TORMAR-477370 format. One line per field, with one value per residue (C-alpha): residue number from 1; residue in one letter; y, z, x. Coordinates in Angstrom, 3 decimals. Layout:
<pts>
resi	c(NUM,...)
resn	c(a,...)
c2	c(Y,...)
c3	c(Z,...)
c1	c(X,...)
</pts>
This chain:
<pts>
resi	c(1,2,3,4,5,6,7,8,9,10,11,12,13,14,15,16,17,18,19,20,21,22,23,24,25,26,27,28,29,30,31,32,33,34,35,36,37,38,39,40,41,42,43,44,45,46,47,48,49,50,51,52,53,54,55,56,57,58,59,60,61,62,63,64,65,66,67,68,69,70,71,72,73,74,75,76,77,78,79,80,81,82,83,84,85,86,87,88,89,90,91,92,93,94,95,96,97,98,99,100,101,102,103,104,105,106,107,108,109,110,111,112,113,114,115,116,117,118,119,120,121,122,123,124,125,126,127,128,129,130,131,132,133,134,135,136,137,138,139,140,141,142,143,144,145,146,147,148,149,150,151,152,153,154,155,156,157,158,159,160,161,162,163,164,165,166,167,168,169,170,171,172,173,174,175,176,177,178,179,180,181,182,183,184,185,186,187,188,189,190,191,192,193,194,195,196,197,198,199,200,201,202,203,204,205,206,207,208,209,210,211,212,213,214,215,216,217,218,219,220,221,222,223,224,225,226,227,228,229,230,231,232,233,234,235,236,237,238,239,240,241,242,243,244,245,246,247,248,249,250,251,252,253,254,255,256,257,258,259,260,261,262,263,264,265,266,267,268,269,270,271,272,273,274,275,276,277,278,279,280,281,282,283,284,285,286,287,288,289,290,291,292,293,294,295,296,297,298,299,300,301,302,303,304,305,306,307,308,309,310,311,312,313,314,315,316,317,318,319,320,321,322,323,324,325,326,327,328,329,330,331,332,333,334,335,336,337,338,339,340,341,342,343,344,345,346,347,348,349,350,351,352,353,354,355,356,357,358,359,360,361,362,363,364,365,366,367,368,369,370,371,372,373,374,375,376,377,378,379,380,381,382,383,384,385,386,387,388,389,390,391,392)
resn	c(m,n,s,a,t,q,k,f,i,f,e,n,a,d,r,d,v,r,q,l,a,l,q,a,a,k,y,s,n,v,d,m,s,f,a,l,k,q,i,e,g,k,q,k,t,r,l,k,i,p,t,f,y,n,c,s,e,l,h,y,p,v,g,l,s,l,e,q,a,s,s,e,i,t,a,k,y,k,s,t,l,c,q,g,t,v,f,a,d,l,t,g,g,f,g,v,d,s,y,f,i,s,s,q,f,k,q,a,y,y,v,e,r,n,q,e,l,c,t,l,a,a,n,n,f,q,a,l,n,r,t,q,i,k,v,v,c,s,d,a,e,q,f,l,n,d,c,e,d,t,f,d,w,t,y,i,d,p,s,r,r,d,k,s,g,k,k,t,v,l,l,t,d,c,e,p,d,i,m,y,l,h,p,t,l,l,q,k,s,k,r,i,m,i,k,l,s,p,m,i,d,i,s,s,v,l,n,d,l,p,h,i,s,q,i,h,v,l,a,v,e,n,e,c,k,e,l,l,f,i,m,d,a,t,n,s,k,q,p,t,i,y,t,r,n,f,g,k,g,n,n,i,q,a,f,d,f,e,l,e,e,e,l,t,a,s,a,l,f,t,e,k,i,g,n,y,l,y,e,p,n,a,a,i,m,k,s,a,a,f,k,l,i,a,k,r,y,s,l,s,k,l,h,k,n,t,h,l,y,t,s,d,t,e,v,p,h,f,p,g,r,i,f,e,v,i,s,l,w,e,n,r,k,e,w,k,h,r,a,e,i,i,q,k,a,n,i,s,t,r,n,y,p,i,g,a,e,e,l,r,k,k,l,k,l,n,d,g,g,n,t,f,l,f,a,c,t,l,n,n,g,n,k,t,v,i,e,c,k,k,s,c)
c2	c(-26.970,-29.853,-30.963,-33.967,-31.732,-29.231,-31.982,-33.477,-30.114,-29.603,-33.083,-33.098,-29.508,-30.609,-33.636,-33.924,-32.881,-35.299,-38.268,-37.178,-36.983,-40.644,-41.574,-39.670,-42.843,-43.492,-40.254,-40.328,-37.755,-35.239,-32.616,-33.657,-31.120,-28.260,-29.759,-30.264,-26.704,-25.396,-27.536,-26.443,-22.817,-22.998,-24.537,-21.759,-19.012,-20.438,-18.395,-15.960,-14.596,-15.850,-13.643,-15.387,-18.815,-18.368,-17.655,-21.028,-19.671,-18.443,-19.959,-20.206,-19.748,-21.640,-21.623,-18.763,-16.208,-17.229,-17.088,-13.555,-12.346,-10.006,-11.360,-10.133,-8.309,-6.231,-5.668,-4.334,-2.012,-0.614,0.062,2.407,4.556,5.684,6.700,8.616,8.158,6.231,3.661,1.472,-1.634,-1.966,-5.426,-7.237,-10.804,-12.827,-9.642,-9.478,-5.865,-4.839,-6.313,-4.684,-1.293,-0.872,-0.790,2.845,3.911,4.279,2.915,0.652,-0.946,-4.320,-4.463,-7.721,-8.966,-12.663,-13.649,-16.615,-14.414,-11.871,-14.567,-15.755,-12.195,-11.439,-14.513,-13.841,-10.156,-11.084,-13.831,-11.341,-8.706,-6.161,-4.792,-1.490,-3.235,-3.355,-6.105,-5.083,-7.531,-5.339,-4.479,-1.391,0.865,0.082,0.618,4.021,5.059,3.826,4.818,8.326,8.388,9.931,8.315,9.415,6.488,3.840,0.740,-1.245,-4.419,-5.186,-8.706,-9.370,-12.474,-12.683,-14.775,-17.878,-17.481,-16.327,-13.592,-10.132,-7.219,-4.142,-1.585,-1.714,-5.450,-5.019,-5.631,-3.285,-0.924,1.666,3.833,4.181,4.302,6.739,10.007,8.688,7.503,10.946,12.531,10.139,9.762,12.031,9.416,6.132,3.255,0.960,-2.384,-3.548,-6.426,-6.305,-6.981,-3.757,-0.950,1.955,4.631,3.370,3.756,7.310,8.063,6.547,7.811,11.405,12.717,9.868,11.216,8.088,4.756,1.960,-0.999,-3.952,-7.011,-9.896,-11.755,-10.175,-11.100,-8.173,-8.757,-5.572,-2.121,0.448,3.665,6.398,8.960,12.358,14.831,17.745,16.448,17.940,17.033,14.073,11.151,10.014,6.380,4.213,0.818,-1.787,-5.211,-7.182,-9.745,-12.341,-11.156,-7.383,-6.714,-4.109,-2.492,0.931,3.210,6.231,8.947,11.558,10.481,13.667,12.615,9.528,11.436,14.004,11.751,10.783,7.649,6.969,4.066,1.781,-1.321,-1.914,-4.308,-3.342,-5.596,-5.570,-6.123,-4.883,-6.113,-3.922,-5.708,-6.572,-3.537,-1.095,-2.925,-2.593,1.110,1.620,3.816,2.587,5.827,7.179,4.057,4.529,8.196,7.719,5.013,6.360,3.273,2.793,1.182,-1.528,-0.501,1.542,-1.661,-3.811,-3.024,-4.130,-1.826,-1.957,-0.310,-0.913,-0.615,-2.123,0.170,-1.114,-1.100,-1.270,-2.190,-5.409,-8.099,-7.407,-9.743,-9.997,-10.355,-13.442,-13.348,-12.385,-15.037,-13.189,-16.076,-19.672,-21.020,-19.244,-20.497,-24.117,-23.791,-22.127,-24.300,-27.452,-26.054,-24.787,-27.509,-25.730,-22.130,-19.756,-18.175,-14.890,-13.085,-9.309,-7.714,-10.861,-12.725,-16.011,-16.919,-18.428,-22.018,-22.035,-20.675,-23.329,-26.044,-24.504,-24.372,-27.855,-26.583,-27.807,-25.326,-24.062,-23.707,-20.592,-19.317,-16.710,-16.034,-12.885,-12.965,-9.419,-6.721,-4.044,-0.386,-0.985,-3.642,-6.599,-9.669,-11.236,-13.587,-12.261,-14.877,-13.777,-14.893,-13.233,-10.545,-11.291)
c3	c(-42.635,-45.088,-47.099,-44.840,-41.766,-43.557,-44.673,-41.173,-39.653,-42.229,-41.847,-38.031,-37.246,-35.148,-33.430,-29.752,-29.471,-26.616,-28.643,-31.650,-29.498,-28.555,-32.258,-33.068,-33.935,-36.892,-38.606,-38.892,-41.701,-39.740,-37.460,-34.694,-32.072,-34.505,-35.895,-32.481,-31.476,-34.664,-34.254,-30.645,-31.666,-34.438,-32.091,-29.551,-32.159,-33.956,-31.881,-30.183,-33.299,-36.413,-38.819,-37.706,-37.714,-41.331,-42.515,-43.300,-43.388,-39.785,-37.214,-33.548,-30.339,-27.049,-25.137,-22.687,-25.448,-26.935,-23.558,-22.963,-26.474,-26.967,-28.589,-32.047,-30.750,-28.233,-30.642,-33.300,-30.735,-29.876,-33.553,-33.571,-30.824,-32.551,-35.922,-37.326,-39.168,-36.817,-34.194,-31.864,-29.972,-27.253,-26.038,-29.283,-28.070,-30.576,-32.546,-32.421,-31.233,-33.555,-36.523,-35.926,-34.606,-37.365,-39.932,-38.853,-39.462,-42.368,-40.348,-37.302,-35.011,-33.380,-30.443,-28.580,-26.577,-27.276,-30.467,-31.223,-31.064,-33.334,-35.898,-35.759,-36.025,-39.085,-40.822,-39.734,-40.677,-44.141,-44.422,-43.315,-45.777,-43.051,-44.766,-42.871,-39.617,-38.773,-36.324,-33.727,-31.219,-28.154,-24.805,-24.545,-22.743,-25.074,-28.139,-26.898,-26.250,-29.629,-31.969,-33.385,-34.442,-32.394,-32.407,-32.755,-30.543,-28.523,-27.068,-24.125,-22.584,-19.694,-18.426,-15.286,-14.070,-11.623,-12.109,-10.787,-13.320,-10.834,-11.910,-10.444,-10.231,-8.940,-11.423,-9.671,-10.431,-14.204,-16.646,-18.262,-15.282,-16.399,-13.341,-14.410,-18.154,-18.486,-18.515,-21.514,-23.157,-22.840,-24.408,-27.366,-28.061,-28.326,-26.762,-24.959,-24.620,-21.658,-21.289,-17.685,-15.793,-15.262,-11.599,-11.086,-9.039,-11.351,-8.653,-7.801,-11.439,-11.502,-8.386,-9.858,-13.459,-14.676,-17.728,-18.018,-20.443,-21.126,-19.476,-21.511,-19.639,-21.990,-21.253,-23.586,-22.920,-19.473,-18.413,-17.869,-20.051,-20.318,-18.893,-21.269,-19.927,-22.438,-21.485,-23.178,-22.018,-22.813,-20.580,-17.120,-16.638,-15.000,-17.467,-19.478,-18.828,-21.648,-20.878,-23.534,-23.132,-26.369,-26.588,-29.213,-32.768,-33.052,-29.668,-27.807,-24.543,-24.070,-21.039,-21.037,-18.444,-17.019,-13.760,-12.142,-12.985,-10.775,-7.990,-7.831,-8.663,-6.087,-6.152,-4.688,-2.228,-1.409,0.583,-1.517,-4.411,-7.550,-10.354,-12.072,-10.923,-12.797,-12.721,-14.553,-16.888,-15.829,-17.520,-15.673,-12.402,-12.889,-13.734,-10.372,-11.901,-9.146,-8.516,-12.053,-13.569,-11.195,-12.080,-15.856,-15.957,-13.163,-11.004,-7.244,-5.650,-3.058,-0.770,-0.957,-1.233,-3.027,-6.694,-7.785,-8.906,-9.152,-10.754,-11.008,-14.817,-17.114,-18.370,-21.834,-23.217,-19.758,-20.153,-18.200,-17.277,-16.553,-14.410,-13.515,-9.762,-8.776,-4.981,-1.924,0.430,3.738,6.235,6.494,6.023,2.681,1.781,2.306,0.548,-2.617,-2.789,-2.793,-5.713,-7.980,-7.136,-9.137,-9.674,-10.694,-7.435,-6.896,-3.655,-3.393,-0.103,1.727,4.658,2.795,-0.734,-3.499,-3.078,0.666,0.118,-2.515,-0.001,2.619,0.120,-1.252,-4.811,-8.019,-10.364,-13.546,-14.812,-15.542,-11.975,-10.689,-6.996,-5.706,-2.005,-0.872,1.796,1.483,2.400,5.833,6.597,6.116,4.327,1.633,-1.349,-4.503,-6.832,-10.486,-14.063,-17.041,-18.705,-22.333)
c1	c(31.417,31.549,28.536,27.830,27.680,25.489,23.104,23.008,22.042,19.294,17.802,17.908,16.941,13.936,15.516,16.455,20.102,20.828,19.577,21.614,24.751,24.335,24.359,27.553,29.530,27.204,28.268,32.047,32.094,30.019,31.585,29.194,30.270,29.684,26.458,24.855,25.680,24.067,20.934,20.541,21.054,18.465,15.929,16.422,16.007,12.947,10.497,12.852,14.620,12.777,14.773,17.964,16.325,15.220,18.767,20.342,23.917,24.004,26.359,25.403,27.436,27.295,24.013,24.651,25.169,21.836,20.092,21.373,20.516,17.577,14.457,13.551,10.483,12.470,15.382,13.003,11.460,14.900,15.520,12.506,14.027,17.198,18.577,21.520,24.789,27.108,26.093,28.155,27.055,29.710,28.658,27.870,27.253,25.251,24.606,20.804,20.633,23.480,21.648,18.272,19.427,22.028,19.209,18.673,22.316,24.736,27.658,27.752,30.310,29.831,32.259,32.877,35.872,35.186,37.017,34.754,31.650,33.338,34.082,30.480,29.153,31.293,29.886,26.323,26.201,27.469,24.833,22.165,23.454,24.184,27.286,27.546,28.510,32.220,33.207,35.806,37.283,37.868,36.371,34.162,36.643,39.531,37.351,36.178,39.776,41.032,38.197,38.432,34.786,32.015,28.593,25.021,24.035,25.818,24.198,25.487,24.089,26.464,26.917,24.919,26.739,29.624,32.772,31.029,28.196,25.552,23.147,23.684,21.279,23.105,24.432,27.820,28.064,27.667,30.504,31.484,31.206,28.641,29.327,32.964,32.352,29.458,31.520,33.473,30.274,28.722,31.813,31.856,28.127,25.099,22.838,23.407,20.944,21.632,19.872,19.568,18.004,14.224,15.025,16.989,15.459,14.616,15.003,18.499,19.597,18.227,20.259,23.431,23.356,22.851,20.992,18.460,15.857,13.796,13.077,11.498,10.009,9.460,7.338,6.538,3.269,3.094,6.642,8.995,12.064,14.130,14.675,16.165,17.667,18.486,21.106,21.202,23.859,21.534,18.731,18.134,14.459,12.764,12.594,9.608,8.681,7.360,5.820,5.123,3.576,3.888,1.094,0.358,-0.048,0.147,-1.423,0.651,-0.409,1.192,1.154,3.474,3.946,6.250,7.849,6.560,2.981,3.204,4.932,2.126,-0.864,-3.467,-5.618,-9.030,-8.843,-11.754,-12.584,-15.707,-15.130,-17.070,-18.224,-14.813,-11.239,-8.159,-4.567,-1.999,0.397,3.949,5.528,3.276,3.855,7.617,7.290,5.499,2.763,0.450,-1.444,-1.426,-3.005,-5.964,-6.271,-6.002,-8.672,-10.912,-10.465,-10.408,-7.358,-7.870,-4.986,-1.790,0.262,-2.327,-1.880,-5.333,-8.139,-11.907,-14.947,-18.684,-18.760,-16.146,-13.384,-12.362,-8.795,-7.227,-3.506,-3.645,-6.136,-9.805,-11.917,-15.583,-16.027,-18.049,-17.872,-15.810,-14.484,-14.509,-14.490,-13.296,-16.808,-17.055,-13.570,-14.569,-17.935,-16.590,-13.455,-15.580,-17.581,-14.788,-12.155,-9.402,-8.328,-5.545,-4.354,-2.479,-1.657,-1.259,-0.191,-1.260,0.372,0.968,1.998,-0.098,1.138,0.547,-2.950,-3.605,-2.723,-5.017,-7.866,-7.064,-7.444,-5.819,-4.145,-5.819,-9.345,-11.384,-11.608,-9.146,-8.605,-6.896,-6.050,-5.353,-5.593,-8.277,-8.001,-9.561,-6.955,-9.295,-7.990,-10.153,-10.139,-11.792,-13.224,-13.263,-13.490,-11.832,-13.918,-14.779)
</pts>
């Protein structure tokens, strides 16, 4: 990177990349292809990975590697789960997880089969002063066969796209093939952390993989981002499930439980809506702790398949959203009357015959505002719309 290219990147870090590309002829001494890739990369990491963004000497890969990279908030969380002497990241990618997790180890391996990503990682780890990481250009299976070391922890984030670039969900569609590789992993490593799609079915993974001791369900601002499965060859019990919803600032909603607790829990069902309505956060919803959340917080559940809860008095510190109930829309006349008054609302459907957008059209409501509508099925089978506002 010559000085002109470096200066161009610095001066145009916040500019629109497409507009800059149209002006390429004006900058004959600038490596424009490289510069645009770096500017685009910096823009994508500003909020997602601020530690990387703040390092001026980092180089950035093509867009897909950045899209698939973990965020800083989830990578830091992973680093709190493991520590030891030797660590190996078998699917290095952009190196975010390698960088943060390796802080807990004396020695670390970054393994990646893409040579360009390896070259970038070697530069970036040096720029970030992460000197204990050794970069190895290899695929996961070959590395495990060739490396004589054993590991305290290994981390693997398999690709979840097929050859045509479409996203896949099933464990059997992942690359590397975890189903094939896990016996070798368990021989070489004391513990294995596997990152999987938030769309994957948790029960199917438990059926397919042995020795799962922990499951971590991670959401950021109420959007489920990652599922982490930790394998421990010494474990023979049902796993513990940890849910985390990382909000703005230092706000973290946590709800942890043993899988057996949910299996044996019972919930009180009701068709009577109290003064407050509760919606669990995305991490809890993914964990399927639908009965246990009601039991822990002494709430009544609206229906077996309607994952909303209610109470007459407010239960503080609930890990999700809390609403004050304004009214129930139990017939079309009430629908029309209230819709004319509020004019716009945030609409959700839970266990309801039609989706939110179709209901919005029927109600002729605009999106947004301070009113929240939950269309749902009650325990007696009745369909209703619950009008709410957020609890202070």
